[in-house]
Backbone as ProteinMPNN parsed JSONL, in Angstrom:
{"seq_chain_A": "MSASPYLPVLIFAVISVLFVMVSFVVSALLRPTKREPLKETTYECGEVPIGDTRIQFHFQYYMFALIFVIADVLTVFLALWALDFQPGFSPVNILMFVFTGLLVAIVLYALKKEELIWI", "coords_chain_A": {"N_chain_A": [[122.598, 15.65, 137.096], [122.24, 18.982, 137.822], [119.72, 21.575, 137.932], [120.065, 24.725, 136.352], [120.637, 27.826, 138.078], [119.725, 29.972, 136.71], [117.61, 29.212, 135.187], [114.834, 29.92, 135.825], [114.939, 32.632, 135.122], [115.461, 32.51, 132.374], [113.127, 31.202, 131.526], [111.232, 33.165, 132.222], [112.08, 35.251, 130.513], [111.615, 34.114, 127.968], [108.817, 33.737, 128.084], [108.064, 36.412, 128.316], [108.918, 37.534, 125.846], [107.377, 35.998, 124.096], [104.811, 36.818, 124.916], [104.794, 39.514, 124.115], [105.072, 39.213, 121.324], [102.744, 37.733, 120.697], [100.833, 39.602, 121.494], [101.241, 41.651, 119.594], [100.524, 40.289, 117.225], [97.824, 39.585, 117.73], [96.699, 42.16, 118.059], [97.117, 43.151, 115.484], [95.413, 41.527, 114.041], [92.9, 42.183, 115.089], [92.481, 44.931, 114.883], [90.868, 47.728, 113.216], [90.94, 47.981, 109.656], [90.239, 49.92, 107.891], [91.083, 53.09, 106.849], [90.689, 56.243, 108.272], [90.099, 59.453, 106.981], [89.948, 61.718, 108.603], [91.401, 61.025, 110.848], [93.93, 61.143, 109.917], [94.693, 63.753, 109.781], [96.391, 66.66, 111.134], [96.293, 67.29, 114.575], [95.286, 70.052, 116.318], [94.498, 70.958, 119.015], [91.719, 70.97, 118.637], [91.412, 72.966, 116.791], [91.531, 74.04, 113.381], [94.447, 73.432, 111.604], [96.685, 75.982, 110.481], [98.481, 76.7, 107.651], [101.666, 75.081, 106.904], [102.314, 72.189, 108.764], [104.684, 71.034, 109.346], [107.13, 72.394, 110.606], [110.368, 73.821, 111.225], [112.123, 73.954, 114.27], [114.022, 76.315, 116.16], [117.381, 75.806, 117.277], [117.867, 76.811, 119.796], [115.591, 76.373, 121.334], [115.736, 73.672, 121.945], [118.063, 73.684, 123.458], [117.181, 75.2, 125.618], [115.252, 73.445, 126.629], [116.896, 71.286, 127.384], [118.44, 72.489, 129.401], [116.412, 73.024, 131.181], [115.677, 70.422, 131.91], [118.054, 69.668, 133.159], [117.979, 71.434, 135.324], [115.733, 70.431, 136.637], [116.636, 67.871, 137.39], [118.709, 68.634, 139.051], [117.225, 69.894, 141.074], [115.786, 67.725, 142.165], [117.892, 66.101, 143.164], [119.067, 67.918, 144.951], [116.976, 68.272, 146.76], [116.775, 65.716, 147.894], [119.293, 65.594, 149.007], [119.114, 67.633, 150.886], [117.409, 66.492, 152.712], [119.026, 64.622, 153.945], [121.116, 66.039, 155.019], [124.273, 66.618, 156.459], [126.195, 68.414, 158.659], [129.427, 69.783, 157.914], [132.307, 68.369, 156.187], [131.351, 65.967, 154.724], [131.431, 62.988, 152.66], [129.118, 62.936, 151.059], [128.3, 65.615, 151.007], [130.465, 66.795, 149.7], [130.32, 65.543, 147.176], [127.853, 66.545, 146.315], [128.419, 69.28, 146.147], [130.304, 69.219, 144.079], [128.704, 68.164, 142.017], [126.718, 70.184, 141.808], [128.376, 72.299, 141.122], [129.348, 71.456, 138.601], [126.967, 71.505, 137.098], [126.333, 74.232, 137.214], [128.559, 75.205, 135.857], [128.034, 74.176, 133.314], [125.744, 75.625, 132.574], [126.793, 78.231, 132.628], [128.711, 77.987, 130.608], [127.028, 77.591, 128.396], [125.766, 80.075, 128.378], [127.982, 81.699, 127.862], [128.629, 80.903, 125.287], [126.574, 82.068, 124.052], [124.23, 80.709, 123.473], [121.95, 80.816, 124.908], [121.076, 83.391, 124.873], [118.696, 84.573, 124.202], [116.875, 84.083, 126.17]], "CA_chain_A": [[122.8, 16.992, 136.568], [121.332, 19.893, 138.525], [119.155, 22.658, 137.13], [120.784, 25.989, 136.46], [119.883, 28.826, 138.844], [119.201, 30.966, 135.771], [116.484, 28.651, 134.442], [113.629, 30.756, 135.943], [115.133, 33.872, 134.362], [115.283, 32.146, 130.974], [111.694, 30.945, 131.304], [110.569, 34.462, 132.266], [112.428, 35.993, 129.302], [110.909, 33.497, 126.84], [107.395, 34.066, 128.218], [107.915, 37.852, 128.03], [109.033, 37.736, 124.398], [106.174, 35.408, 123.482], [103.662, 37.673, 125.222], [104.863, 40.692, 123.24], [104.812, 38.791, 119.947], [101.327, 37.377, 120.597], [100.075, 40.852, 121.582], [101.316, 42.324, 118.292], [99.753, 39.528, 116.235], [96.403, 39.719, 118.038], [96.265, 43.525, 117.751], [97.075, 43.301, 114.03], [94.224, 40.829, 113.541], [91.663, 42.751, 115.603], [92.31, 46.365, 114.631], [90.194, 48.038, 111.953], [91.876, 48.239, 108.555], [89.774, 51.067, 107.108], [91.73, 54.316, 107.292], [89.815, 57.412, 108.33], [90.849, 60.659, 106.598], [89.982, 62.657, 109.719], [92.456, 60.622, 111.761], [95.225, 61.413, 109.291], [94.992, 65.183, 109.844], [97.113, 67.121, 112.308], [95.391, 67.749, 115.627], [95.754, 71.278, 116.969], [93.595, 71.317, 120.119], [90.375, 71.216, 118.132], [91.435, 74.014, 115.772], [92.033, 73.657, 112.069], [95.8, 73.974, 111.468], [96.893, 76.994, 109.442], [99.806, 76.587, 107.062], [102.356, 73.795, 106.956], [102.504, 71.75, 110.147], [106.048, 70.516, 109.51], [108.046, 73.525, 110.693], [111.603, 73.543, 111.945], [112.323, 74.766, 115.453], [115.389, 76.774, 116.36], [118.181, 74.997, 118.184], [117.806, 77.377, 121.136], [114.492, 75.746, 122.074], [116.242, 72.41, 122.47], [118.994, 74.031, 124.531], [116.374, 75.605, 126.767], [114.647, 72.231, 127.178], [117.946, 70.525, 128.065], [118.789, 73.168, 130.646], [115.273, 72.821, 132.066], [115.805, 69.06, 132.447], [119.181, 69.703, 134.097], [117.508, 72.1, 136.537], [114.847, 69.497, 137.334], [117.468, 66.84, 138.01], [119.398, 69.292, 140.16], [116.249, 70.108, 142.142], [115.51, 66.44, 142.814], [119.055, 65.694, 143.95], [119.255, 68.836, 146.066], [115.94, 67.997, 147.752], [117.187, 64.504, 148.612], [120.484, 65.941, 149.781], [118.68, 68.44, 152.02], [116.814, 65.6, 153.707], [120.076, 63.871, 154.633], [122.255, 66.949, 155.176], [125.082, 66.502, 157.667], [127.169, 69.516, 158.631], [130.828, 69.398, 157.76], [132.744, 67.924, 154.879], [131.1, 64.548, 154.522], [131.536, 62.643, 151.235], [127.885, 63.301, 150.355], [128.33, 67.059, 150.786], [131.475, 67.091, 148.678], [129.771, 65.123, 145.884], [126.789, 67.473, 145.901], [129.047, 70.526, 145.714], [130.887, 68.95, 142.759], [127.574, 68.022, 141.096], [126.139, 71.507, 141.598], [129.371, 73.095, 140.399], [129.348, 71.043, 137.2], [125.759, 72.008, 136.442], [126.479, 75.689, 137.065], [129.543, 75.393, 134.789], [127.361, 73.904, 132.042], [124.88, 76.764, 132.252], [127.659, 79.372, 132.311], [129.295, 77.731, 129.282], [125.993, 77.858, 127.395], [125.59, 81.526, 128.316], [129.168, 82.269, 127.222], [128.525, 80.624, 123.856], [125.403, 82.825, 123.612], [123.15, 79.85, 123.04], [120.768, 81.127, 125.69], [120.989, 84.845, 124.966], [117.311, 84.984, 123.941], [116.018, 83.768, 127.32]], "C_chain_A": [[121.767, 17.916, 137.203], [120.871, 21.004, 137.581], [119.943, 23.941, 137.378], [119.967, 26.985, 137.289], [119.275, 29.908, 137.952], [118.027, 30.446, 134.954], [115.196, 29.462, 134.619], [113.74, 32.07, 135.174], [114.935, 33.607, 132.874], [113.82, 31.903, 130.647], [110.921, 32.258, 131.285], [110.841, 35.271, 131.002], [111.687, 35.437, 128.09], [109.425, 33.841, 126.893], [107.157, 35.537, 127.903], [107.959, 38.122, 126.531], [107.81, 37.165, 123.687], [104.934, 36.266, 123.73], [103.638, 38.9, 124.313], [104.524, 40.315, 121.803], [103.338, 38.448, 119.748], [100.466, 38.637, 120.657], [100.081, 41.594, 120.249], [100.464, 41.613, 117.247], [98.26, 39.695, 116.475], [95.918, 41.128, 117.729], [96.212, 43.773, 116.243], [95.844, 42.625, 113.44], [92.923, 41.525, 113.942], [91.438, 44.221, 115.264], [91.579, 46.599, 113.316], [91.217, 48.391, 110.873], [91.456, 49.424, 107.695], [90.379, 52.338, 107.683], [90.752, 55.478, 107.207], [90.611, 58.653, 107.93], [90.943, 61.679, 107.731], [91.099, 62.314, 110.705], [93.847, 60.894, 111.195], [95.609, 62.888, 109.37], [95.752, 65.504, 111.13], [96.131, 67.674, 113.317], [96.0, 68.945, 116.337], [94.738, 71.737, 117.997], [92.209, 71.677, 119.615], [90.313, 72.275, 117.056], [91.97, 73.454, 114.457], [93.432, 74.252, 111.917], [95.911, 74.924, 110.289], [98.314, 76.837, 108.934], [100.385, 75.188, 107.188], [102.621, 73.412, 108.407], [103.9, 71.198, 110.393], [107.028, 71.681, 109.488], [109.286, 73.111, 111.458], [111.715, 74.506, 113.124], [113.782, 75.181, 115.54], [116.085, 75.901, 117.4], [118.089, 75.506, 119.624], [116.675, 76.775, 121.959], [114.947, 74.427, 122.688], [117.235, 72.656, 123.603], [118.233, 74.429, 125.791], [115.747, 74.382, 127.429], [115.685, 71.4, 127.93], [118.334, 71.176, 129.39], [117.645, 73.045, 131.652], [115.338, 71.431, 132.7], [116.949, 69.004, 133.457], [118.75, 70.356, 135.408], [116.567, 71.193, 137.328], [115.64, 68.412, 138.058], [118.199, 67.426, 139.217], [118.456, 69.495, 141.339], [115.953, 68.813, 142.885], [116.681, 66.021, 143.689], [119.288, 66.616, 145.137], [118.205, 68.618, 147.148], [116.295, 66.754, 148.558], [118.4, 64.767, 149.497], [120.093, 66.743, 151.02], [118.046, 67.573, 153.106], [117.868, 64.868, 154.534], [121.315, 64.732, 154.861], [122.939, 66.721, 156.508], [126.121, 67.611, 157.614], [128.603, 68.987, 158.524], [131.123, 68.926, 156.349], [132.588, 66.412, 154.764], [131.219, 64.235, 153.029], [130.287, 63.024, 150.435], [127.876, 64.797, 150.04], [129.32, 67.428, 149.687], [130.955, 66.709, 147.294], [128.677, 66.079, 145.407], [127.36, 68.814, 145.472], [129.683, 70.365, 144.332], [129.78, 68.871, 141.7], [126.965, 69.378, 140.771], [127.103, 72.398, 140.811], [129.428, 72.744, 138.922], [128.12, 71.574, 136.46], [125.809, 73.519, 136.242], [127.48, 75.981, 135.945], [128.918, 75.153, 133.415], [126.497, 75.085, 131.625], [125.72, 77.983, 131.882], [128.321, 79.205, 130.942], [128.282, 78.021, 128.177], [125.737, 79.356, 127.267], [126.769, 82.196, 127.624], [129.123, 82.065, 125.711], [127.333, 81.337, 123.221], [124.333, 81.948, 122.989], [121.844, 80.204, 123.724], [120.547, 82.636, 125.796], [119.545, 85.333, 124.822], [116.397, 84.754, 125.128], [115.684, 85.043, 128.075]], "O_chain_A": [[120.565, 17.661, 137.129], [121.525, 21.325, 136.588], [120.42, 24.192, 138.485], [118.738, 26.988, 137.213], [118.412, 30.668, 138.391], [117.499, 31.169, 134.109], [114.504, 29.683, 133.626], [112.749, 32.564, 134.637], [114.301, 34.407, 132.185], [113.328, 32.348, 129.61], [110.053, 32.454, 130.435], [109.932, 35.911, 130.473], [111.183, 36.204, 127.27], [108.833, 34.195, 125.874], [106.149, 35.876, 127.285], [107.125, 38.861, 126.008], [107.273, 37.791, 122.773], [104.099, 36.418, 122.839], [102.584, 39.279, 123.802], [103.769, 41.024, 121.137], [102.745, 38.83, 118.739], [99.468, 38.731, 119.942], [99.049, 42.109, 119.819], [99.762, 42.261, 116.47], [97.505, 39.923, 115.53], [94.825, 41.287, 117.185], [95.357, 44.523, 115.771], [95.292, 43.099, 112.448], [91.941, 41.46, 113.203], [90.309, 44.705, 115.353], [91.653, 45.775, 112.405], [92.234, 49.024, 111.153], [92.231, 49.886, 106.857], [90.21, 52.631, 108.867], [90.075, 55.668, 106.197], [91.687, 58.891, 108.477], [91.919, 62.425, 107.808], [91.678, 63.206, 111.325], [94.832, 60.874, 111.933], [96.745, 63.239, 109.054], [95.754, 64.724, 112.082], [95.235, 68.441, 112.963], [97.096, 68.859, 116.89], [94.17, 72.82, 117.853], [91.59, 72.61, 120.128], [89.257, 72.472, 116.455], [92.762, 72.511, 114.442], [93.598, 75.46, 112.082], [95.312, 74.705, 109.236], [99.257, 76.843, 109.726], [99.684, 74.237, 107.534], [103.103, 74.233, 109.189], [104.26, 70.924, 111.538], [107.682, 71.929, 108.475], [109.257, 72.164, 112.244], [111.443, 75.701, 113.003], [114.667, 74.479, 115.052], [115.444, 75.334, 118.285], [118.217, 74.725, 120.567], [116.798, 76.678, 123.18], [114.585, 74.105, 123.82], [117.248, 71.923, 124.592], [118.603, 74.037, 126.898], [115.713, 74.291, 128.656], [115.389, 70.864, 128.999], [118.535, 70.484, 130.389], [117.892, 72.969, 132.855], [115.082, 71.281, 133.895], [116.823, 68.361, 134.499], [119.115, 69.884, 136.485], [116.602, 71.19, 138.558], [115.344, 68.078, 139.205], [118.294, 66.792, 140.268], [118.851, 69.289, 142.487], [115.878, 68.811, 144.114], [116.483, 65.625, 144.837], [119.663, 66.155, 146.215], [118.506, 68.763, 148.333], [116.131, 66.742, 149.778], [118.511, 64.227, 150.597], [120.677, 66.555, 152.087], [118.14, 67.894, 154.291], [117.626, 64.532, 155.693], [122.434, 64.219, 154.893], [122.29, 66.639, 157.551], [126.849, 67.733, 156.629], [128.923, 67.892, 158.988], [130.303, 69.064, 155.441], [133.573, 65.675, 154.713], [131.114, 65.147, 152.209], [130.389, 63.392, 149.265], [127.493, 65.202, 148.942], [129.034, 68.278, 148.844], [131.128, 67.467, 146.34], [128.594, 66.382, 144.217], [126.85, 69.431, 144.536], [129.608, 71.275, 143.506], [129.908, 69.444, 140.618], [126.721, 69.693, 139.606], [126.684, 73.159, 139.939], [129.544, 73.632, 138.078], [128.227, 72.039, 135.325], [125.371, 74.023, 135.208], [127.271, 76.909, 135.163], [129.241, 75.854, 132.457], [126.514, 75.498, 130.466], [125.397, 78.691, 130.929], [128.472, 80.178, 130.202], [128.619, 78.617, 127.154], [125.515, 79.853, 126.162], [126.583, 83.158, 126.878], [129.528, 82.941, 124.947], [127.104, 81.231, 122.016], [123.614, 82.379, 122.089], [120.764, 79.934, 123.199], [119.889, 83.098, 126.729], [119.222, 86.424, 125.291], [115.245, 85.188, 125.102], [114.972, 84.999, 129.078]]}, "name": "protein", "num_of_chains": 1, "seq": "MSASPYLPVLIFAVISVLFVMVSFVVSALLRPTKREPLKETTYECGEVPIGDTRIQFHFQYYMFALIFVIADVLTVFLALWALDFQPGFSPVNILMFVFTGLLVAIVLYALKKEELIWI"}
């Protein structure tokens, strides 16, 4: 009976799980158990927080953050595309035009729904 080719993967997975479990147990045994009241306060860049620190943010902030992430992803892909640009209608160029068009459509849809009117 021959050994399975997946035996090293199984051994690695078992060792990984054991390492994580042992790390949690050792950290639970070694960490201090005395709670400090200063560590339980909200940290505001060295300033004492004023008012309630659990405030709700408007949904528009999350929309702005999502569009910012989309713009970052677009920038990375466009930079890589510019490095390997080939004139004409190559499959890479067509995919990048479709990708860019979809992202522009998403932003225009958000503007049409007036989610980003405050920007």
